[in-house]
N, C-alpha and C positions, 0 to 999 in steps of 0.2 A: 504494500499499500504506499502511496505517497501523499504527504501531505505538504502543500505548497503554501506559503504565506506571501502575500504580495502587501507591501506598505506604500501607499501614496503613489501607485504606479498608473500609468495610462493603459487603457484596454490594449494598445499595440504590443505591449510587453507580454501580455498574456497570449495575444495572437502569434508572436514570435515563439514563444515556448511551445505552444500547440503545434506550430508548423514543424518543429523538430520532433516532438513527440509523436506526431501523427506520419512522419516520413514525407511531409510534403516540402519541407525545406531541405535542399540538397546542396551538395558542392557544386561548384561552377561546372565541372565535366561530366555531370549526370542530368538524368531528366526525372522529373516528378511526374507521378500520375494524375495529380491535382495540386491546386493551390488553395490556401486558406486566406480568404480576405475579410476584412472587417467591415461589415456594412451596418453596424448599429448606429453610427452618427454619434456615440459618446466621445466626448473629448476631455473629460475631467480626469482626474486622478483618484484612484479607489483604493481602499484597504479591503483586502478579502483573503480567504483561506479556501482552498479547493482540496478535496480528499477523494482520491480515486485508486482504483487497481492499475497497477502498472507504473511507468515512470515517465519522467520528462526527458530521458534519454533518447537517442534516435530511434525512432519507431516503437518506443518503450510503452506507448499508450494504446497501441492497437490491441483490440480485444482477442485473446486467444481462446480456441475451442476448449482447452482445458480449463482456464478459469471459468468459463461459463458452464461447463459440466459439474464443477465443484460447487457451483451456486453460492459463492462467497457472499457475505453480507455487504462487502464493500462494493460501491457502484463502478461501472467502467467510466471512461472520460466522458462519454456522450451523456450518460444519465447524470453524472455529477454536475457537469456544466448546466444543465437545464434544472435540476432540482436545487443545487446549492447557490448558483450565480443567475439562474433565469435566463440564460443564453442557450440558444439551440443551433446546432451546426445543420446547416441545409445544403444538400448538393443542388447546384444549379450548372446550367452550361452557358457558356458565354464565348463570343468569338474575339480572339486575341489576334493581333499582327505578330507575325513570326518571321524571322530572318533565319534562312537555311543556307548554309554554305556547303555545297556537295562536293567540291573539289578545290584543292589548293596545291600549289607547286612552290618548292623552294626556289628563287631566282639565284642562279650562280653569281658570286661577286668575284671580281678580278682581283688578282695578288698584287 
């Protein structure tokens, strides 16, 4: 179980932590299947604590089948966000401009 306490933090701090925990934030050389965007419109700083099964490590909050089978009293990240903070993660599809480089060659330099 993870218990994370945020003191006087903007919601963007939680969003960043969730991106890592859900595996949507990746290194620059990899691709993520999804992105987590904050559409709440909340701009203040908040004090809150979030308790959930898993961790804020890379992909650590993804629900595992074993955890669900154990029926632990600790909620997963999705349930914890909704019940403890009143936030809900909703999957939507949007169009984004993407630049794809499909070929590159090293240009020889003179000696």
